[in-house]
N, C-alpha and C positions, 0 to 999 in steps of 0.2 A: 290952735297950735300946739299948747302943751300936751295936749294927748296925743297928736302927731309926732312931737317933738320927742316923746318919749322914746321912740322907736329907736333914735338914734343914739341916746343917752341909754337905755334901758333902764330906766328908774322912772316907775310910774308912781306920781305924785295922785293920789285918789281924788276925786273930786268931793267936794263939801257939800252939805245940805245947803248951804246958801248960794251953790253955783248947779244942782240939780234937784227940781221937784221929787217929793216923794214918789208918786204915783208917774214922772214921767220918764222914766229909764231905769231897768234891771241895773244894779251897783254894777260898773264895773271893776274888775277884779285885774290886777298885774297880769294873772296870767292870763287873763283873755284879749289885753291891749298885746301883750308881749307874741301871742298866737295871733293875732290879726297884723301883727307889726313884722313877724318872719315870713307872712306869706305877702306882702307889699314889697318887702326887702329882696324875694326871691327874684319877683317877677319884676320889679322897679326902680330897684336900688334904693340907697336913700331919698328922704323927701328934701329937697331943697329949699322950696317956699311955695307957699300958695297965694294965686293974684283972685280978691273976689270979683265974681262976673256979676252976678244978680242976687237982689231979695225979692222974695217970694212972699206975698203977706198971703199967708194960709188959715188965717184967724177964723174965716166964716168954716170952714168944714174941719179944721185940727187943732184950732186954737194955739197955735204957732206960726214963727216966719221962719222960711226956709230962707240959709244963706248956700248959695253954690260959687265952690271954689275951682279954679281949675292948679290942678297940683302940677308940679316942673318937681321931677325926679330926675336921679342921675342918668339913668335909662328912659329916653322919653318913646319907645318903641309903641307902646298905648298912652295915649291922653289920657290923664285921670280928670275925674268929677269927687272932689270932697264936699258932701253935703251935710250940713248942720243944721240941726233942728232946735229953736229956741222958743219956750213957751211965751205968752202975752207976759209973764210975770219976768223975762228975760234968763229963764233958769234952762239949763242942758237938757233936751228932750232924746236927743238922739245923733247918730255918725254913721255915715254908709261911706264907701269908697267906691266907685264904679268906671265903666268907660266913659268918657267925655260924650255927652251929646251935645251939637249947637243950640236945639230946640228942647226945651224944658219940659220932662215927663211926670209926672207923679213918681214916686218910688211903690214899686208891690214888690212884698215879700216873694222871694220864686221858692 
């Protein structure tokens, strides 16, 4: 929520090594986060809240747990999913925002 909340405040606090594994994720820069926020804001408005829908144990294939959130934005013409990956060590590995699908489908880079 801290990363997504920075869209509203426009003040991104970088994630620390305690939160992100060294190999888990390319460092998020303020510019990258704010650029993603601009895209989300333009299509959805501000994030109001996110509701955890399910946690998927994907430790057998990707050594992570996947948290699927249904996001509530100011404009909900398209329902969005925020998907967050955490490693077995509890460290942040990744985040995406895409159109909500009721049935879980593994993420594939486009």
